[in-house]
N, C-alpha and C positions, 0 to 999 in steps of 0.2 A: 504496499499502501502505500502512496506516494505520501508524504509530507510537508507543505510548504514550510519554510524557514525564511523569518527573514533573518538580516542582516546588522547587527548590534554592532560597534563600534565603539572602543574605549577608547579613552583619553593616555597617550604618554603620560609615564608619574613625572615628579618633583624636578627628577636628575635622570641624564640617559641611560641610564642601566634600569633604572626603576621600573617596576611593573605596578606601583603604585598611584595614587591620584591624588592630584594638587588642585585642590576645590577653587584656588583664585586664580590659576590659568586662564590664559585667553579663549586656549584650547577647549577646556575642561568649558567653561560657560559657554560657546560654540554650541560642542556638540552634545552635552548631556545636563541639561536641564534637570533640575529634582524639586521634590518637594518643598527639601528642604534647601531655603536660600544659604548660598556660601555666606552671606556677611552674617545672618542668622544663625548659623551652624552652633557657634560658639554659646548662646542661649538659649537653644534650642532643648528642650526635655531629653537629657539622654538617654532613657528607654524607645524613647520613639527615633532617635537616632541610631540607636544599637539594632530596630526594627529593620529600618533602611536599608543600612550595612549587609543585614544578614541577607536582605530580600535581593540586593547586586549582587554580595557572593552563590548565593544558589542561581541565580541567572545566569553568571558570571559562566562557575563551572558545566552550566548544562548546556551555553553556546559551544564550551571548547570541548565538552564528550560528543557533542554533535559532528564538531569538523573532525576529530578522531574515528567518528564510525563511519566519515564516507569518504575514508582515501580508501582509493583502489576500487572506486562504484562509482558506474555509472552517474551523472547529476546532471539534471535541466534545470540551466541560469534564467529565469523570467529577468527580461532587460527593459531597459527605458526604450520606447516606442511603439512596444509589442513584439520587439524579438525574440524569441528564441533559440536558445542554442542548448548544445547538446555537449558533453564532455565527460573524460576519464577522471576524477578529482586527484591531487597528486598533494597537493599542502598548502600551506598558508602561511604568508609571513609571521614573525612577532606580533608586525603592529594590524593585522587582518586588512591590511590595505588592498592586497593581490593575493588571487586565488593562480598556482601553478596548477595547469591539465593538461593533457594528452588527448589526439585523435578529437580535437575541436570540431563539432558540427556547426557551419553557421548554414544562412540560406546561400551564402556565395561559393561553398567551397570545405575542404577539410583543413586544418591546419593541425602539421603534426604536432607541435606544441606550442604552448601561447600561456600567458601570462593576463587573465580576467582583472579589471579595476576592480573594489567592490564597489565603489562609488556607482557605479554603473548598473551595479546587480541590483534588482527588487526583490527577492525570493528564490529562491533553490530548492529541489524538491530530488529527493531519490528514495529506492526500496529500502528499505530495513532487512 
């Protein structure tokens, strides 16, 4: 059964080697608006903040497990302009900005190896 999966982009951490989050960074503010404003985070109820952080970690873990489970499987990507392409999924870069695929079948032909920019993907489906 094919399950559509939307792409979630998370910001880089406060330093170049970090996978954490800097809630004051322009990238975080632009890409990840939260229910908790970054300026009010310190004044926020600690219990509410902990619940939101837990929800984020659960979503992140399920997304990473999804990426792992689609390795070496046929994936159909739904892109802008109602374009659908199919390819064998290989890997994602650490920032989840690109997908590496093989045997990319496009409306104009087949590409043996390719990179798909994640910002061009609306959703993707694959058989579990």
